[in-house]
Gaussian input, Z-matrix of N, CA and C with variables (Angstrom, degrees):
# hf/3-21g

backbone

0 1
 N
 C     1     B1
 C     2     B2     1     A1
 N     3     B3     2     A2     1     D1
 C     4     B4     3     A3     2     D2
 C     5     B5     4     A4     3     D3
 N     6     B6     5     A5     4     D4
 C     7     B7     6     A6     5     D5
 C     8     B8     7     A7     6     D6
 N     9     B9     8     A8     7     D7
 C    10    B10     9     A9     8     D8
 C    11    B11    10    A10     9     D9
 N    12    B12    11    A11    10    D10
 C    13    B13    12    A12    11    D11
 C    14    B14    13    A13    12    D12
 N    15    B15    14    A14    13    D13
 C    16    B16    15    A15    14    D14
 C    17    B17    16    A16    15    D15
 N    18    B18    17    A17    16    D16
 C    19    B19    18    A18    17    D17
 C    20    B20    19    A19    18    D18
 N    21    B21    20    A20    19    D19
 C    22    B22    21    A21    20    D20
 C    23    B23    22    A22    21    D21
 N    24    B24    23    A23    22    D22
 C    25    B25    24    A24    23    D23
 C    26    B26    25    A25    24    D24
 N    27    B27    26    A26    25    D25
 C    28    B28    27    A27    26    D26
 C    29    B29    28    A28    27    D27
 N    30    B30    29    A29    28    D28
 C    31    B31    30    A30    29    D29
 C    32    B32    31    A31    30    D30
 N    33    B33    32    A32    31    D31
 C    34    B34    33    A33    32    D32
 C    35    B35    34    A34    33    D33
 N    36    B36    35    A35    34    D34
 C    37    B37    36    A36    35    D35
 C    38    B38    37    A37    36    D36
 N    39    B39    38    A38    37    D37
 C    40    B40    39    A39    38    D38
 C    41    B41    40    A40    39    D39
 N    42    B42    41    A41    40    D40
 C    43    B43    42    A42    41    D41
 C    44    B44    43    A43    42    D42
 N    45    B45    44    A44    43    D43
 C    46    B46    45    A45    44    D44
 C    47    B47    46    A46    45    D45
 N    48    B48    47    A47    46    D46
 C    49    B49    48    A48    47    D47
 C    50    B50    49    A49    48    D48
 N    51    B51    50    A50    49    D49
 C    52    B52    51    A51    50    D50
 C    53    B53    52    A52    51    D51
 N    54    B54    53    A53    52    D52
 C    55    B55    54    A54    53    D53
 C    56    B56    55    A55    54    D54
 N    57    B57    56    A56    55    D55
 C    58    B58    57    A57    56    D56
 C    59    B59    58    A58    57    D57
 N    60    B60    59    A59    58    D58
 C    61    B61    60    A60    59    D59
 C    62    B62    61    A61    60    D60
 N    63    B63    62    A62    61    D61
 C    64    B64    63    A63    62    D62
 C    65    B65    64    A64    63    D63
 N    66    B66    65    A65    64    D64
 C    67    B67    66    A66    65    D65
 C    68    B68    67    A67    66    D66
 N    69    B69    68    A68    67    D67
 C    70    B70    69    A69    68    D68
 C    71    B71    70    A70    69    D69
 N    72    B72    71    A71    70    D70
 C    73    B73    72    A72    71    D71
 C    74    B74    73    A73    72    D72
 N    75    B75    74    A74    73    D73
 C    76    B76    75    A75    74    D74
 C    77    B77    76    A76    75    D75
 N    78    B78    77    A77    76    D76
 C    79    B79    78    A78    77    D77
 C    80    B80    79    A79    78    D78
 N    81    B81    80    A80    79    D79
 C    82    B82    81    A81    80    D80
 C    83    B83    82    A82    81    D81
 N    84    B84    83    A83    82    D82
 C    85    B85    84    A84    83    D83
 C    86    B86    85    A85    84    D84
 N    87    B87    86    A86    85    D85
 C    88    B88    87    A87    86    D86
 C    89    B89    88    A88    87    D87
 N    90    B90    89    A89    88    D88
 C    91    B91    90    A90    89    D89
 C    92    B92    91    A91    90    D90
 N    93    B93    92    A92    91    D91
 C    94    B94    93    A93    92    D92
 C    95    B95    94    A94    93    D93
 N    96    B96    95    A95    94    D94
 C    97    B97    96    A96    95    D95
 C    98    B98    97    A97    96    D96
 N    99    B99    98    A98    97    D97
 C   100   B100    99    A99    98    D98
 C   101   B101   100   A100    99    D99
 N   102   B102   101   A101   100   D100
 C   103   B103   102   A102   101   D101
 C   104   B104   103   A103   102   D102
 N   105   B105   104   A104   103   D103
 C   106   B106   105   A105   104   D104
 C   107   B107   106   A106   105   D105
 N   108   B108   107   A107   106   D106
 C   109   B109   108   A108   107   D107
 C   110   B110   109   A109   108   D108
 N   111   B111   110   A110   109   D109
 C   112   B112   111   A111   110   D110
 C   113   B113   112   A112   111   D111
 N   114   B114   113   A113   112   D112
 C   115   B115   114   A114   113   D113
 C   116   B116   115   A115   114   D114
 N   117   B117   116   A116   115   D115
 C   118   B118   117   A117   116   D116
 C   119   B119   118   A118   117   D117
 N   120   B120   119   A119   118   D118
 C   121   B121   120   A120   119   D119
 C   122   B122   121   A121   120   D120
 N   123   B123   122   A122   121   D121
 C   124   B124   123   A123   122   D122
 C   125   B125   124   A124   123   D123
 N   126   B126   125   A125   124   D124
 C   127   B127   126   A126   125   D125
 C   128   B128   127   A127   126   D126
 N   129   B129   128   A128   127   D127
 C   130   B130   129   A129   128   D128
 C   131   B131   130   A130   129   D129
 N   132   B132   131   A131   130   D130
 C   133   B133   132   A132   131   D131
 C   134   B134   133   A133   132   D132
 N   135   B135   134   A134   133   D133
 C   136   B136   135   A135   134   D134
 C   137   B137   136   A136   135   D135
 N   138   B138   137   A137   136   D136
 C   139   B139   138   A138   137   D137
 C   140   B140   139   A139   138   D138
 N   141   B141   140   A140   139   D139
 C   142   B142   141   A141   140   D140
 C   143   B143   142   A142   141   D141
 N   144   B144   143   A143   142   D142
 C   145   B145   144   A144   143   D143
 C   146   B146   145   A145   144   D144
 N   147   B147   146   A146   145   D145
 C   148   B148   147   A147   146   D146
 C   149   B149   148   A148   147   D147
 N   150   B150   149   A149   148   D148
 C   151   B151   150   A150   149   D149
 C   152   B152   151   A151   150   D150
 N   153   B153   152   A152   151   D151
 C   154   B154   153   A153   152   D152
 C   155   B155   154   A154   153   D153
 N   156   B156   155   A155   154   D154
 C   157   B157   156   A156   155   D155
 C   158   B158   157   A157   156   D156
 N   159   B159   158   A158   157   D157
 C   160   B160   159   A159   158   D158
 C   161   B161   160   A160   159   D159
 N   162   B162   161   A161   160   D160
 C   163   B163   162   A162   161   D161
 C   164   B164   163   A163   162   D162
 N   165   B165   164   A164   163   D163
 C   166   B166   165   A165   164   D164
 C   167   B167   166   A166   165   D165
 N   168   B168   167   A167   166   D166
 C   169   B169   168   A168   167   D167
 C   170   B170   169   A169   168   D168
 N   171   B171   170   A170   169   D169
 C   172   B172   171   A171   170   D170
 C   173   B173   172   A172   171   D171
 N   174   B174   173   A173   172   D172
 C   175   B175   174   A174   173   D173
 C   176   B176   175   A175   174   D174
 N   177   B177   176   A176   175   D175
 C   178   B178   177   A177   176   D176
 C   179   B179   178   A178   177   D177
 N   180   B180   179   A179   178   D178
 C   181   B181   180   A180   179   D179
 C   182   B182   181   A181   180   D180

   B1=1.5505
   B2=1.5320
   B3=1.3924
   B4=1.4047
   B5=1.4331
   B6=1.1505
   B7=1.5198
   B8=1.5574
   B9=1.3521
   B10=1.4215
   B11=1.5694
   B12=1.2999
   B13=1.4588
   B14=1.5445
   B15=1.3122
   B16=1.5054
   B17=1.5189
   B18=1.2455
   B19=1.4270
   B20=1.5134
   B21=1.3077
   B22=1.3727
   B23=1.4920
   B24=1.3666
   B25=1.4550
   B26=1.5351
   B27=1.3030
   B28=1.3631
   B29=1.5534
   B30=1.3310
   B31=1.3646
   B32=1.5294
   B33=1.2762
   B34=1.5407
   B35=1.5560
   B36=1.2471
   B37=1.4502
   B38=1.6898
   B39=1.2331
   B40=1.4255
   B41=1.5502
   B42=1.3584
   B43=1.5287
   B44=1.5838
   B45=1.3179
   B46=1.5360
   B47=1.5204
   B48=1.1790
   B49=1.5793
   B50=1.5158
   B51=1.3210
   B52=1.4857
   B53=1.5877
   B54=1.2816
   B55=1.5530
   B56=1.5141
   B57=1.2880
   B58=1.4911
   B59=1.5173
   B60=1.2492
   B61=1.4741
   B62=1.5467
   B63=1.3366
   B64=1.3708
   B65=1.4854
   B66=1.3196
   B67=1.4184
   B68=1.5306
   B69=1.2882
   B70=1.4903
   B71=1.4840
   B72=1.1041
   B73=1.4828
   B74=1.4807
   B75=1.3837
   B76=1.4602
   B77=1.5492
   B78=1.3503
   B79=1.5052
   B80=1.5608
   B81=1.4278
   B82=1.4876
   B83=1.4699
   B84=1.3128
   B85=1.4230
   B86=1.6099
   B87=1.3116
   B88=1.4062
   B89=1.5821
   B90=1.2998
   B91=1.5261
   B92=1.5269
   B93=1.1762
   B94=1.4606
   B95=1.4531
   B96=1.4263
   B97=1.4351
   B98=1.5147
   B99=1.3902
   B100=1.4906
   B101=1.4976
   B102=1.2461
   B103=1.5421
   B104=1.6065
   B105=1.3019
   B106=1.3753
   B107=1.5750
   B108=1.3478
   B109=1.4209
   B110=1.4793
   B111=1.3478
   B112=1.5018
   B113=1.5592
   B114=1.4049
   B115=1.4607
   B116=1.4965
   B117=1.3275
   B118=1.4513
   B119=1.4528
   B120=1.2371
   B121=1.3282
   B122=1.4767
   B123=1.3731
   B124=1.5155
   B125=1.5296
   B126=1.2733
   B127=1.4628
   B128=1.6897
   B129=1.4259
   B130=1.4322
   B131=1.5877
   B132=1.3149
   B133=1.4046
   B134=1.4772
   B135=1.1933
   B136=1.4579
   B137=1.6285
   B138=1.2462
   B139=1.4923
   B140=1.5206
   B141=1.2686
   B142=1.5524
   B143=1.4833
   B144=1.3649
   B145=1.5317
   B146=1.4685
   B147=1.4070
   B148=1.4206
   B149=1.5325
   B150=1.2415
   B151=1.3605
   B152=1.6051
   B153=1.3029
   B154=1.3767
   B155=1.6332
   B156=1.3365
   B157=1.5832
   B158=1.5425
   B159=1.2375
   B160=1.3796
   B161=1.7362
   B162=1.2270
   B163=1.5079
   B164=1.5487
   B165=1.2909
   B166=1.4309
   B167=1.4707
   B168=1.2793
   B169=1.4775
   B170=1.4614
   B171=1.3409
   B172=1.4660
   B173=1.5139
   B174=1.3766
   B175=1.4349
   B176=1.5201
   B177=1.3476
   B178=1.3811
   B179=1.4747
   B180=1.3143
   B181=1.5888
   B182=1.4900
   A1=107.33
   A2=113.47
   A3=119.98
   A4=119.00
   A5=129.40
   A6=127.81
   A7=112.21
   A8=113.45
   A9=119.08
   A10=107.29
   A11=119.47
   A12=122.69
   A13=111.30
   A14=111.04
   A15=121.12
   A16=110.59
   A17=117.07
   A18=120.41
   A19=114.26
   A20=119.13
   A21=121.94
   A22=114.77
   A23=116.75
   A24=118.21
   A25=103.45
   A26=114.70
   A27=118.94
   A28=111.11
   A29=122.61
   A30=123.35
   A31=110.46
   A32=119.77
   A33=119.42
   A34=107.40
   A35=114.73
   A36=124.06
   A37=112.51
   A38=117.20
   A39=118.14
   A40=109.58
   A41=112.96
   A42=117.68
   A43=107.13
   A44=115.86
   A45=110.33
   A46=112.27
   A47=117.70
   A48=120.02
   A49=113.62
   A50=116.00
   A51=120.54
   A52=107.23
   A53=113.74
   A54=119.23
   A55=108.01
   A56=119.74
   A57=115.81
   A58=114.16
   A59=116.01
   A60=116.19
   A61=113.03
   A62=113.80
   A63=115.54
   A64=114.57
   A65=121.39
   A66=125.88
   A67=117.23
   A68=113.65
   A69=120.52
   A70=106.98
   A71=122.21
   A72=125.09
   A73=109.62
   A74=111.49
   A75=115.92
   A76=110.91
   A77=116.61
   A78=120.00
   A79=114.19
   A80=112.77
   A81=118.86
   A82=109.13
   A83=119.93
   A84=124.89
   A85=107.94
   A86=115.82
   A87=121.13
   A88=110.36
   A89=120.92
   A90=120.19
   A91=105.17
   A92=125.28
   A93=124.68
   A94=115.79
   A95=118.00
   A96=128.86
   A97=109.79
   A98=115.18
   A99=113.74
   A100=108.18
   A101=114.43
   A102=113.01
   A103=114.47
   A104=111.96
   A105=114.76
   A106=107.48
   A107=119.98
   A108=122.40
   A109=111.85
   A110=115.94
   A111=114.01
   A112=117.51
   A113=111.77
   A114=119.18
   A115=114.20
   A116=119.42
   A117=122.15
   A118=114.39
   A119=130.39
   A120=136.56
   A121=112.93
   A122=115.80
   A123=126.56
   A124=103.81
   A125=117.45
   A126=126.47
   A127=109.83
   A128=110.93
   A129=112.42
   A130=101.90
   A131=114.12
   A132=117.56
   A133=113.31
   A134=126.10
   A135=131.63
   A136=109.09
   A137=114.89
   A138=120.52
   A139=107.30
   A140=118.21
   A141=120.17
   A142=113.36
   A143=115.10
   A144=122.29
   A145=105.46
   A146=125.06
   A147=128.14
   A148=108.29
   A149=124.39
   A150=129.00
   A151=112.82
   A152=117.58
   A153=117.04
   A154=108.14
   A155=114.48
   A156=115.74
   A157=105.05
   A158=122.29
   A159=123.93
   A160=112.08
   A161=111.35
   A162=120.53
   A163=106.18
   A164=124.33
   A165=120.46
   A166=109.87
   A167=122.40
   A168=125.30
   A169=112.48
   A170=129.22
   A171=127.86
   A172=113.66
   A173=115.74
   A174=111.31
   A175=116.17
   A176=116.66
   A177=122.21
   A178=112.72
   A179=116.33
   A180=119.64
   A181=107.60
   D1=109.27
   D2=169.04
   D3=-59.29
   D4=126.91
   D5=171.38
   D6=-117.80
   D7=114.88
   D8=-173.30
   D9=-101.57
   D10=118.11
   D11=171.94
   D12=-99.26
   D13=129.59
   D14=176.68
   D15=-118.17
   D16=133.69
   D17=171.86
   D18=-113.40
   D19=120.48
   D20=-179.20
   D21=-130.84
   D22=149.78
   D23=175.33
   D24=-68.43
   D25=143.12
   D26=-172.06
   D27=-74.32
   D28=154.88
   D29=178.55
   D30=132.48
   D31=-12.86
   D32=-175.74
   D33=-79.40
   D34=150.46
   D35=-177.04
   D36=-67.62
   D37=161.76
   D38=179.54
   D39=-67.85
   D40=-30.74
   D41=-179.07
   D42=-71.38
   D43=-39.51
   D44=178.89
   D45=-71.03
   D46=-35.84
   D47=170.16
   D48=-59.59
   D49=-45.89
   D50=176.49
   D51=-55.60
   D52=-53.35
   D53=-178.82
   D54=-57.31
   D55=-49.95
   D56=175.43
   D57=-53.70
   D58=-51.44
   D59=-179.73
   D60=-52.95
   D61=-44.99
   D62=179.11
   D63=-63.66
   D64=-42.79
   D65=178.89
   D66=-68.47
   D67=-26.85
   D68=174.44
   D69=-77.78
   D70=-35.12
   D71=-179.23
   D72=-70.78
   D73=-45.05
   D74=176.34
   D75=-57.88
   D76=-43.65
   D77=-178.74
   D78=-62.94
   D79=-44.43
   D80=173.40
   D81=-56.36
   D82=-52.85
   D83=-179.39
   D84=-48.37
   D85=-58.36
   D86=-173.96
   D87=-67.85
   D88=-44.28
   D89=-168.70
   D90=-75.99
   D91=-37.83
   D92=-168.35
   D93=-120.95
   D94=10.35
   D95=176.03
   D96=46.45
   D97=58.40
   D98=170.38
   D99=-115.00
   D100=153.34
   D101=175.15
   D102=-66.08
   D103=146.80
   D104=-165.29
   D105=-69.38
   D106=-23.64
   D107=179.43
   D108=-68.76
   D109=-18.40
   D110=177.18
   D111=-91.65
   D112=-1.56
   D113=178.28
   D114=-80.89
   D115=130.61
   D116=174.69
   D117=-118.96
   D118=125.41
   D119=175.85
   D120=-114.48
   D121=122.75
   D122=-175.12
   D123=-116.73
   D124=122.03
   D125=177.93
   D126=-104.80
   D127=114.32
   D128=-177.39
   D129=-105.99
   D130=121.55
   D131=176.00
   D132=-101.61
   D133=135.55
   D134=-176.25
   D135=-126.58
   D136=142.70
   D137=177.64
   D138=-60.88
   D139=152.24
   D140=177.03
   D141=-59.76
   D142=-32.81
   D143=-176.97
   D144=-68.03
   D145=-15.70
   D146=-175.50
   D147=-101.99
   D148=-1.04
   D149=-172.87
   D150=-119.30
   D151=110.33
   D152=-166.58
   D153=-107.67
   D154=141.68
   D155=175.40
   D156=-127.27
   D157=127.45
   D158=174.21
   D159=58.89
   D160=29.21
   D161=176.53
   D162=82.29
   D163=15.33
   D164=174.87
   D165=-124.84
   D166=135.65
   D167=173.95
   D168=-55.65
   D169=134.38
   D170=172.43
   D171=-53.97
   D172=-25.43
   D173=179.47
   D174=-73.99
   D175=-6.86
   D176=177.19
   D177=-95.36
   D178=-26.50
   D179=-171.24
   D180=-92.01

């Protein structure tokens, strides 16, 4: 059973997350020939203040 973990800065719509889950499931099904019922996708959303890029929190940039 593949488990795909995704970390995103919070703020995306439910529709965007639903689409991401579907596309990641499709990709796993195609790439490693697993039944889609066995694919798990977990989205971890973090506040921009807890996500740093190049030493700076995204909430600042």
